[in-house]
N, C-alpha and C positions, 0 to 999 in steps of 0.2 A: 230260442236264442243258442247260436253255436257258441261252443267254446272258442276264444280267442288262440290263434296257432302257440303262443307261449304257455297257456296253460294246459293245453293238448299235449304239447312236447315233454310237460312236466308229468303230467298223468301216465306218458307212454314211459318216460324214464322210471317212475315209480313203480310202473307195471313189471319191469325186469329187476330193478334194485331191491324190493320188496317181496320179488319171489313169487307175485301174483299169478304169473306165467305157469305154476305149477297146480293152480288150482282154479283157473278159469281161462277162456279166451280172453284175447285183448278187446275186442268188440264187447262182450259182455264187462269186461272191467271198467272200459271208457265209459259206459252208458250206467254203470252202477253208482248206486250212493257211496260204495266204499272208495271209489277213486277221489271222490268229492271230501270225504274222511280224510284220506291219505293226505290231499293237498291241504287241508286244514290244519292237521297236526304238524306236517310238514313246516308250515309258516309259522306255526307257535314254537318250534324246534322241540317237539316231543315226539317225532319218529323214530324207529330203531328199525334196523334190518332183522329177518325173520332168524339169523344167527342169534343175534342179540337177544332177542325174546326168548329162544328156547335153550340158551345157553344153562349152564348149571347158576344157582343162585348165587351161591357163595362166590361166584367169580363175576359176577354183574359190576360190582364197584371195584374191581382189581384184585380184591383179596383171594385166599384160597378157601377150600369148601372146610377145611379143618377149623378156620377162623369163623366159621359161620357155626360150624359145630360147637365149638368153644362158647360162643355168645348165647346159642339156645340152651346150652349147659346152664349156663349162669342165671339165664331168665327164670328158668323151671324151678333152681334152686331158691331163687329168689321169692317164687311165687310160694314155694312150699313154707319159706321160713317168715314170710310175711303173715301166715296163719298162727304161727305160733310165739312171734317176737312181741316185745312193746313197741309201741309208736317210736319211741327215742329210738331203740335199736334198728329198726326200719328205716327211719331218716338216716342214721349212721351207715345202715347197709348200702345205700345208695350212693354214697363216697367211696365204697369199697372196689378195689379190682378183682377180677374173678378168682384169683389165689385167696385173696381175703375171705371171699365169698364161700369159696370151697371149705377151707378150714372152719367158717362159722357153721356152715352145714354138716360137716362131721362132727362139730361139737354138740350140736343141738338135736340133729335127726339121725345121724347115724350112730352114735353114742357108742 
C-alpha cells in the first residue's frame, strides 16, 4: 500500500529538516523504517533537529555549560556526603542550595 501524498510529503520534509540527506539517499530514506520512526516522533512532538541533538548538553534547556558543571559538582558532593552523614543530615542536605552543599562538603570532607 502506497503512502498518501501528505505522508510522503511529510517524509520528504523530514529528510531535509532532520539532515537525513547527509547520511542516505532520499529513496533509501523514504523506504526505510527511519522515515516511519521520524513521522511517529513528529506526531508525538518528540522530534528534534540534528543541531539540537548534537549541541552541548548544558545548553539543551537554554542554560549555560557553567550551570551544568555546577549542578554536576553539587551532585557529586552530595553523593560523597551521603556516605558519611546521618540520615537526618542527608534529609536536610536535599533542601540546601549549591553554596550550602559546598560549605558542608568543605566542613566534613575537605577539613
